[in-house]
N, C-alpha and C positions, 0 to 999 in steps of 0.2 A: 284606203291604200290603193295604189295604182294596180290595175290588172296586169298580169304577166302571162306569157305563153311560151311554150317550147314547140318548135316545128321540127318534125323528124319523119323519115320514111319508115322507120321501124319502131313502132310503139307497142310494147308488150303490156297489156292491162292486167295480166294475172288471171283474167276470167276465162281465157281460152288460149290455145296455142297460135291463133291467128294474129298476125301483126297488123297494125293500123298505120296507114300513111296519112298523116294529118297533124293535129295539134293536141296538146294538153294546155288548158287555160285555167287559171285560178285567180282568186281575189281574196284578200284578208285571210290567207292561209288555207282556203278551202277550194277544192276543185269545182269549177263550173261546167267544164266541157272536156270530153275526150272523144275525138272522132275525126272523120276525114275532112279535107280542106273545104269542100263545097258546103258542108254543114256548119263550119266554124264561123262563117261571116257574121251572123247576128251577135256573136260574143266578142268580136274584135272591133276596136275603134282606133281613132288616131292617137289615143293616149296609151294604148296597150304596148307594153315593152315585150318585144318578140326576140327570143334567142333562137338561132338556127343551129340545129345539129342534124342536118338532112341525112347524112350517110352513117350516122352513129346509131345508138340504141338507147331507148328510154324505157324504163321499167319502174315498178314500185320500189321504194327503198328496201334494201335487204333488212330483214328482222332476224338477227342472230339470237335464237331462243335460249341458248345455253352458254353463258360466259361467267367467269369468275373475275369480275371487273377489277377489284382492288388488288388481288394477288397478281394479276397480269400486269397492271400498271407498275407495281413495285418491281417486278422482274425486268420490265423494260428499262427502268432507270439504271439498274446496276449490271445488267448483262443477261441476254438470252443465249443459252448454251446448247440449244437443241441440235446443232449440226456439228458439234465437236465429235471427232471419231475416236479419240482416246481420252483417258482421264487427264493426262498432262496437257493436252490441247485445251480442254475445258478450263483448267486452272489458268493457263496462259491468257486465254481470251478474257477471263474475269479480271486478271491483272491489268491487261491493256486498257480495259474499260475504266478501271478504278485507280490506276497508279498515281494519278495526280490529285486525288481527293485529299483534303486536309483534315477532315473530321474523322473521328474514330467511331462514328455511328455504324449501325449494322449494315452489312452488305447483304442484299436480299435478291440477288439475281436467281437464275434457275432455268428450268425446262431441260436440264441435261437428261440424256437418254443412254443408259448403260447398255441397252440392247444394240447400240451401234458400236460398242467397244469390244475389243478382243475377249472372247469367252464370256461376254456379258458381265464382266467383273464389276462388282460394286465399288464405289470410291472410298477413299480413306481420309481421315483428318490430316495425316502427315503431308499429303500433297498440297493441301491448302496452307498448312503451317509454313511451308517454304516461303510463301509470298505474304501471308497475312498472319503475323505472329501475335499482334496485340489488337487487331481489329476483328470483331466477331463476324463470322460468315455463316449464313444459313440459306441454303439453296434448295428450294423445292424441286423435285424431279419432274419429268415431262408429264406424268400422270397426276402430280400433286398428291400422291399417296405415300411419298417418302421424302426425306430430306438429307442433305449432305452438310455436315457442320464441321467447323474446325475446332481446335482445342480450346481457343478462347470462348467460343460459343458454348461448348460443353461446360467450361469452368463457370461461366456466368449463371448457368442453370443448375450448377452443382450436380452434374451428372458424372458419376464415377462407376467403378466396377461394382460397387455395392448398391447402386440405384436399382430398385426393382422395376421390371417391365410392367407397364400398365395393361389393363385388359384390352385385348384386340390391338396391341401394339408392342413394339420392342425396340430396344437399343442394341444394335448388333455389336457383338464382342469378338475379339480375336481369341486365339488359343490360350492366351494368358488371362482372359477374363476382362481385359480392358475394352472400353467402348471404342469402336472403330471410327466413329464419326457418321455412320449411316443410321438414320432414325426412321422407323417404319410405322405407317398407319397411325393409330391413336397416340403414339408417343410424340407425333408431330404437333398435336393440338395445343398442349400447354405452352410449348416453346413459341409457336407462331403467335398465339394470343398474348403471351408475355412481351414479345417484341413490339407488337402493334399497340398495346394499351397506352403507351406513353406518347404515341404520335399525335400531334395536334390536329384539330379539325381542319384548320386551314391547309396543313400539309396534305391531308387526305383528299381535300377538295382539289388541290392542285394536281395530285395524281389522277383523280377521276377526270379532270378536264383534259389531261394529256391523253387518257384513254379515248375520250370522246373524239378528240381531234384525229387520233389514229383510225378509229372506226369510220369516221366520215371519209377518210381517204379511200376506203374500200366500198363506198356506196351504202354503208350501214346507217340507217336512220332510227332503228329501235333495237334494243337488246333485252334479253331476259337475264337478269343478274341473280346468281345463286350464291348463297353464303358458303364460303369454304370454311368448314369446321366451326360454323356458327358465327363467324366474324361478320359484323354489320358495318355498313358505311352509309346508311340512308341519311344520317345527319349531314354528312359531307355533300351528298347529292343535293340535299335541300338547300344548303348554303350556296351551291353553284346556281341552283334555280333562282333563288332570291336575288342573286347578283347578276342575273341575266347571262350567265356563262355556260349554261347547260345546253349543248347542241346535239344531243342524241336522246331519244325517249328511253327511259329506264323503267322497265316493268320488273320489279324485284320481289324476291321471296325472303323470308327469314326462317330460322331453324324451326323444325316441326315441334321440338320439345320445349320451345319458349313458353313462358307462362301465358295463359290465355288472355290475361289483361294486356300483355304486351302485343299480342297478335291483334286483338280488337283495336287497340290504340293505333297500330300501324295502318290497319284498314280504314280507320276513320280519318287519319291525318293525311295520308298520301293518296290523293284522288285526282291529281291534275293531269292534263294531257301529256306533260313531260315526265312526270315522276309518279308512279302508281304502284302501290302494293297489290300483288295479285295472288299471294298464297304462301305456303310453307314448303320446306324441303328437308329431306334427311337421307342418310346413307343406309341402305340395307346390306351392302357388302363393300368390298374393295374392288379389285380387278383381277381377272384371270391371269394377266401378265405377271402379277405379284403373288399368285397362288392365294389371294385373299377374296377372289370372287366366289360366292357361295354357289356350289354346283349340286345338281340333283344326284349325280353319280361321281365317284372319285375322279381326280385328275388322272389322266393317262400316265403321266410320269411320276405320280405319287399315289399308287393304287389303294392306299389306306386312308386317303385324305380328300375331303371335299370342301374344306373350310366351314365356316358357320356364319349365320346371320348376325349382324351388328345390333339388331333389335329382336327381342323375343317375340315370336309370332302372336301370342295373345296380347302382349302389350301393344304391338303394332295395330292389331285389329281394333282394339279399344280406342286407341288414339285417333286413328283414321275416322272411326265412327263418330267420335266426339267432335272432331273438326268438321266433318260433313254435316252434322246436325246444326252446326253454326255457320254453314255455307262457306267454308274455307277450302280452297283448292289445295290438294296435296301433290307434291312432286317427289318421286322416290328414285334415288340412284340405285340401279340394279344392272350389274354387268353379267353376273353368272346366271345360268338358267334357273337355278334354285331361287335366287333372289327375285328374278322376274316373276316366277310363280308365286312367291310369297307376297309380292306387291299386289298382284292381281287378286290373290285370295283376300287380301285386306280390303281392296275396293269392292269385291263381291260381297263381303261380309257387311260392309257399310250400306251397300245398295239394298241387300236383303232386309236389313234392319230398318232402313229409312225410306226406301223407294228411290227412284231415279231423281236426282236433284240437279242434273245438268251442270256439274261443277268442272267437268273436263279435267279430271285428274290425269297425271302424267307418269309414265315410266321413262326414266332417263337411261340412255346408252344402248341397252339390249345387245350386248356383244355376243351373247349366247342365249338361245331359247329352245325349249322343247317344242317340236312342231305341234304338240297337243295344245299349247298355250297361244298360238298365233291368232286363232279365231276369237279368242276371248277379248282381245283388244276392241274389236268391233262390237261384240256383244255387250261389253261393259262401258262402251263409250270412253275408253281410255286413250289418251294421246300417246303416240309413239314419238318421243323426243330423241332424235338420233343425230349423229355427227358423222357424215360420210368420210371426213378426212381422218377418222380413226382406222379406216380400212388399211390393210398392209400397204406401206409406202415404198419399201425397198426390200430386196432379197426375199421374194415371195417364198421360195423353196426353204429358206432358212427361218421363216417366221416362227416364233416360239409356239404359236397355237398348234402347229402340226404335232409337236411332242407333248404339249401340255394338256390339250383336250381331245386330240385325235381328229381324224378326217370326217367322221360322221357328224360330230358336233360342230366342226368347222363349217360344214355345209349350211348350218343354221345360224351362222354368225352374221350380224348386221343384215337381217332379211327384209330389206326395204319393200320390195315389190309384194312379197307374201303378206306383209302386214297391211299394205294399202289395199290389196285385193280382198282382204278379209275384213274391210270396213274401218281400219284405223286411219285417223287423220295423222299425217306425218308433219312434224315441226322440225325443221333443220336448224342446226347451229354448228359452232366450231368447238365448244368446250375450251376456248381460249383461257389461259395460256397453254393448255395441254397440246393444242395444235395452233398453227398460225391463224390470224384473224381473218384472212382473205376468204370470203364466201365462194369465190369462183374456183378455189381449190376443191371445195366440197362438191360443187356442181360437177366438175370434171370427174371426181372420184365416183359420184353417184351414177353417172351415165356410162362410165367405162369400167369401173371396178378393177382398174389397173394400178400397178405400182408406178413409181416415177420412171422406171426403166421399161415400162410396157409389159409387165408380167402379171399373171400368167397369160398366155395367148388366149384371146377371147374374153378375158376378164375372170375374176374370182367369183365363183357361183354366178355365172352370167345371167341366169334366169331371174336374178334379183336386181338387175339394172333398172333404173328409172329413165324415163325420157327427159329431154331438156325441159319441156313444159312442166312435167311433174316435179322436177327438181327445183326449178325457179318458183313454182307455185308453193311448194312446201317451205321454201326459204322466205316467202313473203306472206301470202294469205294463210298458209298452214300455221306459221308461227303467230300471226296476229290472232287467228282463231283460238289457238291454244292459250293465248293471253287474255281471251275474252274481248278482243279489240278489233274484230274483223269488220265491224260497221264503221270504224274510223280509219284504219290503216290496212295495208296488205294488198290492195288492188287500186287501180286507177279508174275512177268513175265519179260522176258528179256527187257532191256531198261528202266525199272523203277528204281527210287531211292531205294537204299537198306535200307528201313525202315522196321524193323521186330520186332515182339515180340515173345518170347519163354515162353509159359505157362507151368506150372507144369503138368496140366492134360488136357484132351481133352474135351472141352465144349459140343461137340456133345454127349458125353457119360454121362455128369453130369449136364447139364444145368437146370434140374428140381430139383437139390439138393441144397437148399439154403445155407447150411453150406459150402459145397464145393465151390460154386461159390463165396460167399462173402469172403471166406478165402483163395482162390487159390493164390499161389505164382507166381509171374513173375520171371523167372530164368535169363532172359537177355532181354534188350531193345537195339536195334541197330538203330541209326540214321545216314544216309549217309554212311553206311558201318562200322561205328565205334561203339563199345559197349559203351553206356552212362550209363548203369546200369547193374550190375550183382548181383543177389539175392542169 
């Protein structure tokens, strides 16, 4: 294969904050050279294809370590509603997106956010019924921990006033006992699984391909795909790979409580450069925003309630130890400080029983943490998998955390710098579709800790800000390290896979400019030496 090269004055290797004025050169999908112009001559010849991006910015491809690939792809098809300001606007947006559809298949849009709505009011089936009388509608909310269903959807699942709530979930009801159409936590699971079980492998592959295409537009070359409620799509990804249509590296997990034979089978089957099994994942709690995050102390606005873990502590410890004994990495969703401690306790239990096995277990989210537990990440070699765009994005003074968990615990919300300074490796991601897929939004949020309106002055808990280099590195090398792939991807140096992103501008020069960061164009995305996107 012909050698290729990119010429640029601003090359970020991910190894240091120093930028290189020179070339990145590769052949057969592997980087041969990264360095200045005078040293590049031996690697260039008359056959080398050189693309010039002199005044732009070249970096390792972004590795979004935390996405829910299939649920996000489904939402994109039928309608993303995250910026609707009232319930009626969300319904109207959904109607405009789907009014011309002829099938009566499920409508699966979502990402609606009732915290943007007056009085944070939850939605009802009646508003959907106005437009969708005989088409079933099921819309996951922004956090993917609740859903909004219309009457037809409830009818198909035989959910009535007499339907019991599942453990750790509920069907919200009005004063007459009738389901309102809002479905919470564990009640979501059987509905979503039931909807997806009849979807063909080819359809799922098409959705996954559309996700990859979207990811490439943002300079994303690798993702960490996590199962939402245990739903798997690895067969669809495999079909894409076999057909030569997979244009983003997928490092995926399956549910922690899957049968061990299934886990071992996935580890044996998925080992390619493009599609790789890297471990298992499960939920320890919900989210503080829904009062389902497991807290060490009661919620400030619910002084008798701190929620409860979704897995019994002794069951969790035994499962983590069993998986660690079989060299399986574990990733644990933990938003509340009680859940974070529970996860760390389980990892400590496994280490004490088995010794250090270098598995790079992960805690996901860490929206709240006791300061006593911050140092434990470094001590236990646990990855902090965090998503900066979860930080408050609008109306900081009105953010629910002020009343839900109080100012002292808010001080330790999303403590990026404290974790890093205490030895944690940070792996950044978006949690798409919970937030938008654009990594540059997360970089902006990590370095400024500001809302979209520039609040609060100086940033939220400003001592937790990251530098531009720290943010970019955590979004490239950090995520690759967490996936066990730092010797293949995540930085630009000889021997690494040629996964690159070419940005319109230099983030080191504009990271504090919200409009530039949110609107910055990606000019080219390269996976394995081949351009998969050209903007």
